[in-house]
C-alpha positions as CSV (number, residue, x, y, z in Angstrom):
1,M,29.7,18.4,-13.0
2,T,26.7,20.1,-11.4
3,P,23.6,18.0,-11.6
4,A,20.7,19.4,-13.6
5,P,18.0,20.9,-11.4
6,A,14.9,18.8,-10.7
7,S,11.7,19.8,-12.4
8,Q,9.4,21.5,-9.9
9,T,6.4,21.1,-12.2
10,L,7.0,17.4,-12.6
11,S,7.5,17.0,-8.9
12,R,4.3,18.7,-8.2
13,G,2.4,16.6,-10.7
14,I,3.7,13.4,-9.1
15,R,2.8,14.7,-5.7
16,I,-0.8,15.3,-6.8
17,L,-1.0,11.6,-7.9
18,E,0.3,10.6,-4.5
19,V,-2.2,12.6,-2.5
20,L,-5.1,11.5,-4.7
21,A,-4.2,7.9,-3.9
22,D,-5.8,8.5,-0.5
23,G,-9.1,9.5,-2.2
24,P,-10.8,12.2,-4.2
25,L,-10.0,15.9,-3.4
26,S,-11.3,19.3,-4.5
27,I,-9.0,21.6,-6.4
28,D,-8.7,23.8,-3.3
29,E,-7.8,20.8,-1.2
30,V,-5.1,19.7,-3.7
31,A,-3.7,23.3,-3.7
32,T,-3.6,23.2,0.2
33,R,-1.8,19.8,0.2
34,L,0.8,21.1,-2.3
35,D,1.0,24.5,-0.6
36,V,0.5,26.3,-4.0
37,H,-2.0,28.8,-5.4
38,R,-5.2,27.4,-6.7
39,S,-4.5,28.4,-10.2
40,I,-1.3,26.3,-10.2
41,A,-3.1,23.3,-8.9
42,Y,-5.8,23.8,-11.5
43,R,-3.3,23.9,-14.4
44,L,-1.5,20.8,-13.1
45,L,-4.8,18.9,-12.7
46,R,-6.0,19.9,-16.2
47,T,-2.7,18.5,-17.7
48,L,-3.1,15.2,-15.7
49,E,-6.8,15.1,-16.7
50,D,-5.8,15.4,-20.4
51,H,-3.7,12.3,-20.0
52,R,-6.5,10.5,-18.2
53,L,-4.3,10.1,-15.1
54,V,-6.9,12.2,-13.2
55,I,-10.7,12.4,-13.6
56,R,-13.5,14.4,-12.0
57,D,-16.0,12.4,-10.0
58,A,-19.8,13.1,-9.9
59,S,-19.3,15.8,-7.2
60,G,-16.6,17.5,-9.3
61,R,-13.7,16.4,-7.1
62,M,-10.6,15.1,-8.6
63,A,-9.7,11.4,-8.4
64,L,-7.1,9.0,-10.0
65,G,-8.2,8.1,-13.5
66,P,-8.3,4.8,-15.4
67,R,-4.9,5.4,-17.1
68,M,-3.3,5.1,-13.7
69,A,-4.6,1.5,-13.4
70,A,-3.1,0.7,-16.8
71,L,0.3,2.0,-15.8
72,A,0.2,0.3,-12.4
73,A,-0.5,-3.1,-14.2
74,G,3.0,-2.8,-15.7
75,V,4.7,-2.6,-12.3
76,A,5.8,-5.9,-10.9
77,H,3.5,-7.6,-13.4
78,D,4.4,-11.2,-12.4
79,L,3.9,-10.4,-8.7
80,H,0.5,-8.8,-9.5
81,A,-0.5,-11.8,-11.5
82,E,0.4,-14.3,-8.9
83,A,-0.9,-12.3,-5.9
84,L,-4.3,-11.4,-7.3
85,P,-6.0,-14.8,-7.1
86,E,-4.6,-15.4,-3.7
87,L,-5.7,-12.0,-2.4
88,T,-9.1,-12.7,-3.8
89,A,-9.4,-16.0,-2.1
90,V,-8.2,-14.6,1.2
91,A,-10.6,-11.6,1.1
92,N,-13.7,-13.8,0.3
93,E,-12.8,-16.5,2.8
94,L,-12.1,-14.1,5.7
95,G,-14.5,-11.3,4.7
96,H,-11.7,-8.7,5.1
97,T,-9.9,-6.5,2.6
98,A,-6.6,-8.2,1.6
99,F,-3.6,-6.4,0.0
100,L,-0.1,-6.7,-1.2
101,A,2.5,-4.2,0.0
102,V,6.1,-3.7,-0.9
103,L,9.1,-1.7,0.4
104,D,9.7,1.6,-1.4
105,G,12.6,3.5,0.2
106,D,11.7,4.0,3.9
107,E,7.9,3.6,3.1
108,V,5.5,0.8,2.5
109,I,3.3,1.1,-0.6
110,T,0.2,-0.9,-1.4
111,L,0.6,-2.5,-4.9
112,T,-2.8,-4.1,-5.1
113,S,-5.8,-4.9,-2.9
114,V,-9.0,-6.9,-3.0
115,E,-12.2,-6.2,-1.1
116,P,-14.5,-9.1,0.0
117,R,-17.3,-9.9,-2.4
118,H,-20.2,-10.4,0.1
119,A,-19.1,-8.3,3.2
120,V,-21.7,-6.0,4.6
121,A,-19.1,-3.4,5.5
122,N,-15.4,-3.5,4.6
123,V,-12.3,-1.3,4.7
124,A,-10.9,0.1,1.5
125,Q,-7.1,-0.1,1.0
126,R,-6.4,1.7,-2.3
127,P,-3.4,0.8,-4.4
128,G,-0.8,3.6,-4.1
129,T,-1.4,4.1,-0.4
130,R,1.8,4.6,1.5
131,H,3.1,5.0,5.0
132,P,6.4,4.8,6.9
133,V,7.8,1.3,7.1
134,T,8.1,1.8,10.9
135,V,4.3,1.7,11.4
136,G,1.6,-0.8,10.6
137,A,1.7,-4.6,10.3
138,P,3.0,-4.7,6.7
139,G,5.8,-2.4,7.7
140,K,6.9,-4.7,10.6
141,A,6.6,-7.8,8.3
142,I,8.9,-6.1,5.8
143,L,11.4,-4.9,8.5
144,A,11.6,-8.5,9.7
145,Q,13.1,-9.4,6.3
146,L,15.8,-6.8,6.4
147,R,19.1,-6.7,8.2
148,D,19.0,-4.4,11.2
149,A,21.6,-2.2,9.4
150,E,19.1,-1.6,6.6
151,W,16.4,-0.2,8.9
152,P,15.7,3.5,9.4
153,A,16.0,4.8,12.9
154,V,13.7,2.8,15.2
155,D,13.2,2.8,19.0
156,A,13.8,-0.2,21.3
157,A,10.1,-1.0,21.4
158,L,9.8,-1.4,17.7
159,R,13.0,-3.3,17.5
160,A,11.7,-5.8,20.0
161,E,8.3,-6.0,18.2
162,V,10.0,-6.9,14.9
163,E,12.1,-9.5,16.6
164,A,8.8,-11.0,17.8
165,V,7.5,-11.0,14.2
166,R,10.6,-13.0,13.1
167,E,9.9,-15.6,15.8
168,R,6.1,-16.1,15.3
169,G,5.9,-15.3,11.6
170,Y,3.4,-12.5,11.5
171,A,2.9,-8.9,12.5
172,L,0.0,-7.1,14.1
173,S,-1.0,-3.4,14.3
174,H,-3.9,-1.5,15.7
175,D,-4.6,2.2,15.5
176,E,-1.2,2.8,14.0
177,V,-1.9,3.9,10.4
178,I,-5.7,4.5,10.4
179,P,-7.6,5.0,13.7
180,N,-9.7,2.0,14.9
181,L,-8.4,-0.4,12.2
182,K,-6.4,-3.6,12.9
183,S,-4.1,-5.1,10.4
184,I,-2.3,-8.6,10.3
185,A,0.5,-9.2,7.8
186,V,3.0,-11.9,7.0
187,P,6.4,-11.5,5.2
188,L,6.7,-12.3,1.5
189,P,10.4,-12.6,0.8
190,L,11.0,-13.0,-3.0
191,R,14.4,-13.7,-4.6
192,G,15.7,-10.7,-6.5
193,A,12.8,-8.5,-5.5
194,R,11.9,-5.9,-2.9
195,P,10.7,-7.2,0.4
196,A,6.9,-7.6,0.4
197,A,4.1,-8.5,2.7
198,L,0.6,-10.0,2.5
199,A,-2.0,-8.4,4.8
200,V,-5.6,-7.9,5.8
201,V,-7.2,-4.9,7.4
202,H,-10.4,-4.9,9.3
203,V,-12.4,-3.3,12.2
204,A,-13.4,-6.5,13.9
205,S,-13.0,-10.2,12.9
206,R,-14.6,-13.5,13.8
207,F,-11.3,-15.2,13.2
208,A,-8.4,-15.3,15.6
209,D,-5.2,-13.5,14.7
210,T,-3.4,-16.9,14.4
211,E,-6.1,-18.2,12.0
212,I,-5.7,-15.1,9.8
213,A,-1.9,-15.3,9.9
214,A,-2.0,-19.0,8.9
215,R,-4.2,-18.2,5.9
216,L,-2.0,-15.4,4.8
217,T,1.1,-17.6,5.2
218,R,-0.4,-20.3,2.9
219,S,-1.0,-17.7,0.2
220,A,2.5,-16.3,0.6
221,D,3.9,-19.7,0.2
222,V,1.9,-20.2,-3.0
223,I,3.1,-16.9,-4.5
224,R,6.7,-17.5,-3.5
225,A,6.7,-20.9,-5.0
226,A,5.2,-19.6,-8.3
227,L,7.7,-16.7,-8.6
228,D,10.9,-18.3,-7.2
229,G,10.3,-21.6,-9.0
Protein backbone atom coordinates (compact mmCIF):
# COMPACT_ATOMS: atom_id res chain seq x y z
CA MET A 1 0.00 0.00 0.00
CA THR A 2 1.32 3.43 -0.93
CA PRO A 3 1.68 5.61 2.19
CA ALA A 4 -0.45 8.75 2.34
CA PRO A 5 1.48 11.91 1.43
CA ALA A 6 2.66 14.06 4.32
CA SER A 7 0.88 17.35 4.94
CA GLN A 8 3.05 20.20 3.65
CA THR A 9 1.01 22.77 5.57
CA LEU A 10 1.39 20.91 8.86
CA SER A 11 5.09 20.39 8.20
CA ARG A 12 5.57 24.11 7.61
CA GLY A 13 3.65 24.98 10.77
CA ILE A 14 5.84 22.68 12.84
CA ARG A 15 8.94 24.15 11.20
CA ILE A 16 7.80 27.65 12.25
CA LEU A 17 7.59 26.52 15.87
CA GLU A 18 11.09 25.07 15.58
CA VAL A 19 12.66 28.25 14.18
CA LEU A 20 10.85 30.46 16.71
CA ALA A 21 12.36 28.36 19.51
CA ASP A 22 15.60 30.22 18.77
CA GLY A 23 13.92 33.60 19.41
CA PRO A 24 11.39 36.07 17.94
CA LEU A 25 11.39 36.68 14.18
CA SER A 26 9.57 39.01 11.83
CA ILE A 27 7.13 37.59 9.29
CA ASP A 28 9.67 38.23 6.53
CA GLU A 29 12.35 36.40 8.49
CA VAL A 30 10.04 33.43 9.03
CA ALA A 31 9.27 33.38 5.29
CA THR A 32 12.99 33.39 4.52
CA ARG A 33 13.70 30.55 6.96
CA LEU A 34 10.94 28.44 5.40
CA ASP A 35 11.76 29.54 1.85
CA VAL A 36 8.13 30.46 1.16
CA HIS A 37 6.31 33.59 0.04
CA ARG A 38 5.49 36.12 2.77
CA SER A 39 1.74 35.58 2.30
CA ILE A 40 2.10 31.85 3.05
CA ALA A 41 4.15 32.55 6.16
CA TYR A 42 1.57 35.12 7.27
CA ARG A 43 -1.36 32.68 6.94
CA LEU A 44 0.50 29.98 8.85
CA LEU A 45 1.46 32.40 11.61
CA ARG A 46 -2.11 33.69 11.90
CA THR A 47 -3.38 30.12 12.38
CA LEU A 48 -0.74 29.43 15.05
CA GLU A 49 -1.60 32.77 16.64
CA ASP A 50 -5.29 31.84 16.81
CA HIS A 51 -4.31 28.77 18.84
CA ARG A 52 -2.01 30.82 21.11
CA LEU A 53 0.98 28.80 19.97
CA VAL A 54 2.49 32.01 18.60
CA ILE A 55 2.16 35.60 19.80
CA ARG A 56 3.39 39.02 18.66
CA ASP A 57 5.86 40.75 20.93
CA ALA A 58 6.00 44.51 21.62
CA SER A 59 7.97 45.12 18.42
CA GLY A 60 5.52 43.16 16.27
CA ARG A 61 7.82 40.16 15.85
CA MET A 62 6.47 36.65 16.22
CA ALA A 63 7.42 34.54 19.26
CA LEU A 64 6.32 31.27 20.82
CA GLY A 65 3.14 31.73 22.84
CA PRO A 66 2.01 30.61 26.29
CA ARG A 67 0.11 27.64 24.89
CA MET A 68 3.45 26.11 23.89
CA ALA A 69 4.53 26.09 27.53
CA ALA A 70 1.33 24.28 28.51
CA LEU A 71 1.91 21.64 25.84
CA ALA A 72 5.58 21.25 26.80
CA ALA A 73 4.63 20.63 30.42
CA GLY A 74 2.96 17.41 29.36
CA VAL A 75 6.13 16.05 27.74
CA ALA A 76 8.20 13.85 30.06
CA HIS A 77 6.21 15.28 32.96
CA ASP A 78 7.94 13.26 35.69
CA LEU A 79 11.37 14.15 34.36
CA HIS A 80 10.43 17.84 34.26
CA ALA A 81 9.10 17.71 37.80
CA GLU A 82 12.21 16.06 39.25
CA ALA A 83 14.70 18.08 37.21
CA LEU A 84 13.29 21.56 37.81
CA PRO A 85 14.25 21.95 41.52
CA GLU A 86 17.71 20.53 40.81
CA LEU A 87 18.25 22.85 37.85
CA THR A 88 17.11 25.79 39.97
CA ALA A 89 19.57 24.90 42.72
CA VAL A 90 22.46 24.47 40.27
CA ALA A 91 21.69 27.73 38.45
CA ASN A 92 21.55 29.78 41.65
CA GLU A 93 24.57 28.14 43.29
CA LEU A 94 26.83 28.47 40.25
CA GLY A 95 25.36 31.62 38.72
CA HIS A 96 25.02 29.92 35.32
CA THR A 97 22.04 28.88 33.23
CA ALA A 98 21.32 25.20 33.87
CA PHE A 99 19.34 22.99 31.51
CA LEU A 100 18.10 19.49 30.78
CA ALA A 101 18.61 18.04 27.30
CA VAL A 102 17.45 14.76 25.76
CA LEU A 103 18.18 12.81 22.61
CA ASP A 104 15.73 13.34 19.75
CA GLY A 105 16.74 11.34 16.69
CA ASP A 106 20.22 12.53 15.78
CA GLU A 107 19.72 15.80 17.65
CA VAL A 108 19.80 17.09 21.20
CA ILE A 109 16.81 19.14 22.33
CA THR A 110 16.57 21.31 25.44
CA LEU A 111 13.53 20.24 27.48
CA THR A 112 13.75 22.84 30.24
CA SER A 113 16.18 25.45 31.54
CA VAL A 114 16.62 27.73 34.54
CA GLU A 115 18.49 31.04 34.59
CA PRO A 116 20.23 32.15 37.81
CA ARG A 117 18.20 34.49 39.98
CA HIS A 118 20.86 37.07 40.87
CA ALA A 119 23.38 36.93 38.02
CA VAL A 120 24.38 40.26 36.49
CA ALA A 121 24.57 38.68 33.03
CA ASN A 122 23.60 35.20 32.02
CA VAL A 123 23.08 33.13 28.91
CA ALA A 124 19.58 32.16 27.80
CA GLN A 125 18.99 28.53 26.78
CA ARG A 126 15.44 28.33 25.52
CA PRO A 127 13.41 25.11 25.74
CA GLY A 128 13.06 23.64 22.28
CA THR A 129 16.56 24.64 21.23
CA ARG A 130 18.13 21.81 19.27
CA HIS A 131 21.45 20.97 17.66
CA PRO A 132 23.18 17.85 16.27
CA VAL A 133 24.15 15.29 18.91
CA THR A 134 27.68 15.37 17.52
CA VAL A 135 28.38 18.88 18.84
CA GLY A 136 28.18 20.50 22.27
CA ALA A 137 28.73 19.12 25.75
CA PRO A 138 25.19 17.70 26.17
CA GLY A 139 25.55 15.86 22.86
CA LYS A 140 28.82 14.25 23.95
CA ALA A 141 27.34 13.32 27.34
CA ILE A 142 24.45 11.65 25.53
CA LEU A 143 26.69 9.86 23.00
CA ALA A 144 28.64 8.45 25.95
CA GLN A 145 25.49 6.58 26.98
CA LEU A 146 24.90 4.97 23.58
CA ARG A 147 26.52 1.97 21.98
CA ASP A 148 28.91 3.02 19.22
CA ALA A 149 26.65 1.28 16.70
CA GLU A 150 23.84 3.70 17.65
CA TRP A 151 25.92 6.80 16.84
CA PRO A 152 25.54 8.83 13.67
CA ALA A 153 28.68 9.17 11.56
CA VAL A 154 31.48 10.65 13.69
CA ASP A 155 35.16 11.28 13.09
CA ALA A 156 38.04 9.82 15.06
CA ALA A 157 38.52 12.99 17.12
CA LEU A 158 34.93 12.97 18.40
CA ARG A 159 35.09 9.24 19.05
CA ALA A 160 38.15 9.77 21.25
CA GLU A 161 36.51 12.71 23.01
CA VAL A 162 33.39 10.71 23.88
CA GLU A 163 35.57 7.91 25.21
CA ALA A 164 37.22 10.50 27.48
CA VAL A 165 33.75 11.56 28.66
CA ARG A 166 33.00 7.96 29.63
CA GLU A 167 36.20 7.84 31.67
CA ARG A 168 35.98 11.17 33.52
CA GLY A 169 32.16 11.40 33.74
CA TYR A 170 31.54 14.79 32.13
CA ALA A 171 31.74 16.55 28.76
CA LEU A 172 33.07 19.95 27.75
CA SER A 173 32.50 22.19 24.75
CA HIS A 174 33.56 25.68 23.77
CA ASP A 175 32.58 27.62 20.65
CA GLU A 176 30.82 24.55 19.26
CA VAL A 177 27.12 25.44 19.30
CA ILE A 178 27.17 29.20 20.03
CA PRO A 179 30.33 31.30 19.58
CA ASN A 180 32.18 32.29 22.78
CA LEU A 181 30.06 30.10 25.04
CA LYS A 182 31.30 27.18 27.12
CA SER A 183 29.16 24.28 28.27
CA ILE A 184 29.70 21.46 30.75
CA ALA A 185 27.38 18.44 30.85
CA VAL A 186 27.03 15.14 32.68
CA PRO A 187 25.16 12.04 31.49
CA LEU A 188 21.68 11.38 32.90
CA PRO A 189 20.84 7.78 32.00
CA LEU A 190 17.28 6.86 32.94
CA ARG A 191 15.70 3.40 32.84
CA GLY A 192 13.22 3.10 29.98
CA ALA A 193 13.75 6.69 28.80
CA ARG A 194 15.74 8.48 26.14
CA PRO A 195 19.34 9.32 27.10
CA ALA A 196 19.53 12.74 28.74
CA ALA A 197 22.10 15.17 30.09
CA LEU A 198 22.28 17.93 32.69
CA ALA A 199 24.35 20.92 31.65
CA VAL A 200 25.29 24.52 32.33
CA VAL A 201 26.29 27.16 29.80
CA HIS A 202 28.33 30.30 30.47
CA VAL A 203 30.82 32.80 29.09
CA ALA A 204 33.16 32.69 32.09
CA SER A 205 33.04 31.02 35.49
CA ARG A 206 34.72 31.38 38.86
CA PHE A 207 34.33 27.62 39.32
CA ALA A 208 36.66 24.98 37.92
CA ASP A 209 35.23 22.57 35.35
CA THR A 210 35.61 19.71 37.82
CA GLU A 211 33.60 21.61 40.47
CA ILE A 212 30.78 22.31 38.04
CA ALA A 213 30.78 18.72 36.84
CA ALA A 214 30.65 17.42 40.43
CA ARG A 215 27.67 19.66 41.20
CA LEU A 216 25.83 18.51 38.09
CA THR A 217 26.59 14.89 38.92
CA ARG A 218 25.01 15.26 42.37
CA SER A 219 21.84 16.61 40.79
CA ALA A 220 21.83 13.85 38.17
CA ASP A 221 22.08 11.26 40.95
CA VAL A 222 19.12 12.84 42.78
CA ILE A 223 16.97 12.88 39.64
CA ARG A 224 17.89 9.32 38.68
CA ALA A 225 17.17 8.01 42.18
CA ALA A 226 13.74 9.70 42.18
CA LEU A 227 12.73 8.39 38.76
CA ASP A 228 14.30 4.94 38.78
CA GLY A 229 13.30 4.21 42.36
